[in-house]
C-alpha positions as a printed NumPy array, in Angstrom:
array([[ 19.015,  -6.363, -19.649],
       [ 17.943,  -8.988, -22.094],
       [ 15.319,  -8.021, -24.609],
       [ 15.309, -11.04 , -26.903],
       [ 14.912, -13.986, -24.557],
       [ 11.73 , -15.984, -24.681],
       [ 10.045, -17.054, -21.517],
       [  7.59 , -19.741, -20.626],
       [  4.059, -18.873, -19.562],
       [  5.064, -19.622, -15.98 ],
       [  7.892, -17.067, -15.94 ],
       [  6.861, -13.842, -17.671],
       [  9.409, -11.08 , -18.052],
       [  9.866,  -8.329, -15.522],
       [  8.993,  -4.901, -16.863],
       [ 11.173,  -1.97 , -15.805],
       [  9.677,   1.482, -16.08 ],
       [ 11.494,   3.666, -18.593],
       [ 11.639,   6.465, -15.998],
       [ 13.416,   4.316, -13.379],
       [ 16.679,   6.134, -12.631],
       [ 18.673,   3.257, -11.132],
       [ 17.094,   0.096, -12.532],
       [ 17.809,  -3.335, -11.16 ],
       [ 19.17 ,  -5.917, -13.572],
       [ 17.179,  -9.092, -14.076],
       [ 17.978, -12.112, -16.252],
       [ 14.957, -11.487, -18.444],
       [ 13.418,  -8.024, -18.493],
       [ 12.11 ,  -5.347, -20.81 ],
       [ 11.881,  -1.574, -20.599],
       [  8.431,  -0.037, -20.957],
       [  6.499,   2.916, -19.574],
       [  4.444,   1.681, -16.63 ],
       [  1.217,   3.31 , -15.439],
       [  2.514,   3.175, -11.853],
       [  5.535,   1.861,  -9.975],
       [  9.057,   1.103, -11.15 ],
       [  8.671,  -2.635, -11.784],
       [  5.918,  -4.946, -12.932],
       [  5.511,  -8.176, -14.875],
       [  4.652,  -8.489, -18.549],
       [  0.91 ,  -8.936, -18.956],
       [  0.222,  -7.644, -15.433],
       [  1.347,  -4.033, -15.797],
       [ -1.974,  -2.646, -14.531],
       [ -2.322,  -5.217, -11.737],
       [  1.131,  -5.693, -10.152],
       [  3.673,  -2.995,  -9.259],
       [  6.684,  -2.395,  -7.071],
       [  8.027,   1.095,  -6.37 ],
       [ 11.745,   1.18 ,  -5.459],
       [ 13.171,   3.75 ,  -3.06 ],
       [ 16.661,   4.206,  -1.708],
       [ 16.659,   4.885,   2.026],
       [ 17.589,   8.539,   1.45 ],
       [ 14.835,   8.896,  -1.154],
       [ 12.373,   7.284,   1.257],
       [ 13.352,   9.764,   3.967],
       [ 12.819,  12.68 ,   1.58 ],
       [  9.449,  11.226,   0.695],
       [  8.219,  10.82 ,   4.266],
       [  9.57 ,  14.208,   5.365],
       [  8.849,  16.524,   2.444],
       [  6.917,  14.806,  -0.33 ],
       [  4.172,  12.923,   1.502],
       [  1.293,  14.526,  -0.419],
       [  2.9  ,  13.889,  -3.82 ],
       [  3.779,  10.345,  -2.782],
       [  0.233,   9.707,  -1.559],
       [ -1.112,  10.837,  -4.949],
       [  1.435,   8.623,  -6.689],
       [  0.427,   5.607,  -4.639],
       [ -3.305,   6.282,  -4.969],
       [ -3.01 ,   4.799,  -8.469],
       [ -1.829,   1.542,  -6.879],
       [ -4.821,   1.041,  -4.583],
       [ -6.792,  -0.756,  -7.291],
       [ -3.927,  -3.081,  -8.176],
       [ -4.04 ,  -6.745,  -7.191],
       [ -0.598,  -6.273,  -5.608],
       [  1.48 ,  -3.165,  -4.922],
       [  4.559,  -2.624,  -2.792],
       [  7.261,  -0.114,  -1.98 ],
       [ 10.654,  -1.764,  -1.499],
       [ 13.132,   0.396,   0.383],
       [ 16.849,  -0.163,  -0.131],
       [ 17.653,  -0.06 ,   3.549],
       [ 16.999,  -1.845,   6.804],
       [ 15.691,  -0.988,  10.233],
       [ 19.292,  -1.411,  11.406],
       [ 20.341,   1.271,   8.897],
       [ 17.728,   3.554,  10.432],
       [ 18.762,   2.746,  14.015],
       [ 22.45 ,   3.316,  13.179],
       [ 21.7  ,   6.573,  11.268],
       [ 23.131,   5.288,   7.993],
       [ 21.446,   8.024,   6.006],
       [ 22.097,  11.651,   5.1  ],
       [ 19.2  ,  13.394,   6.842],
       [ 19.15 ,  15.116,  10.22 ],
       [ 15.891,  13.374,  11.135],
       [ 16.25 ,  11.23 ,  14.237],
       [ 15.947,   7.455,  13.98 ],
       [ 12.96 ,   7.596,  16.363],
       [ 11.137,  10.057,  14.108],
       [ 11.958,   7.997,  11.021],
       [ 10.743,   4.805,  12.691],
       [  7.509,   6.584,  13.583],
       [  6.933,   8.124,  10.144],
       [  7.715,   4.867,   8.342],
       [  5.49 ,   2.815,  10.627],
       [  2.67 ,   5.319,  10.197],
       [  2.972,   5.111,   6.408],
       [  3.106,   1.314,   6.518],
       [ -0.302,   1.379,   8.18 ],
       [ -1.824,   4.26 ,   6.19 ],
       [ -0.738,   2.987,   2.777],
       [ -2.617,  -0.287,   3.034],
       [ -3.156,  -2.171,   0.781],
       [  0.248,  -1.048,  -0.548],
       [  2.917,  -3.101,   1.219],
       [  6.003,  -1.26 ,   2.525],
       [  9.087,  -3.488,   2.809],
       [ 12.505,  -2.681,   4.208],
       [ 14.478,  -4.618,   1.603],
       [ 17.967,  -4.323,   3.074],
       [ 20.969,  -3.696,   0.834],
       [ 20.446,  -2.848,  -2.838],
       [ 21.297,  -6.424,  -3.989],
       [ 18.946,  -7.893,  -1.391],
       [ 16.197,  -5.401,  -2.272],
       [ 16.54 ,  -6.477,  -5.919],
       [ 15.947, -10.098,  -4.918],
       [ 13.015,  -9.075,  -2.704],
       [ 11.534,  -7.106,  -5.614],
       [ 11.845, -10.024,  -8.014],
       [ 10.327, -12.506,  -5.575],
       [  7.434, -10.191,  -4.719],
       [  6.678,  -9.689,  -8.415],
       [  6.845, -13.4  ,  -9.247],
       [  4.704, -14.426,  -6.276],
       [  2.152, -11.671,  -6.974],
       [  1.725, -12.957, -10.532],
       [  1.263, -16.495,  -9.222],
       [ -1.492, -15.262,  -6.892],
       [ -3.106, -13.245,  -9.717],
       [ -3.133, -16.315, -11.943],
       [ -4.716, -18.431,  -9.203],
       [ -7.374, -15.76 ,  -8.62 ],
       [ -8.062, -15.595, -12.37 ],
       [ -8.463, -19.381, -12.52 ],
       [-10.864, -19.353,  -9.569],
       [-12.861, -16.548, -11.12 ],
       [-13.031, -18.406, -14.442],
       [-14.128, -21.611, -12.704],
       [-16.807, -19.706, -10.77 ],
       [-18.038, -18.111, -13.994],
       [-18.332, -21.553, -15.594],
       [-20.371, -22.854, -12.658],
       [-22.789, -19.921, -12.771],
       [-23.122, -19.967, -16.581]])
């Protein structure tokens, strides 16, 4: 993790929560306590967040920790963008590439239910860990782009009404 690199205004640094147990590595990132999620972008820590889950962690969450997880994600409902990126794929679920006794059908059902119930928090099956890292980075960068565009529109609207 680089802590000394400078970035342009168009590419702010990714912020990794200090409590993240298995952090992804990014070319330009910093460690900082985040109010929610495992990853954000510098300057957008209270507006953009991604929560990372391994497939086994996700299964534990949907089977045993749903209430705690719901409380955790409630903080993200006011964010401009929030997502959960799961290090796993639907194929992993179908092929039972996980350590739980839960059936693939039950896991499909529970995950689909949470995908719908957690709106506006996006739930993404990110594939392998390296692919999920790329998905996380792209989601964060695009979310910041959208936030910036919304801020510019809001500023322009404020000028018109002033």
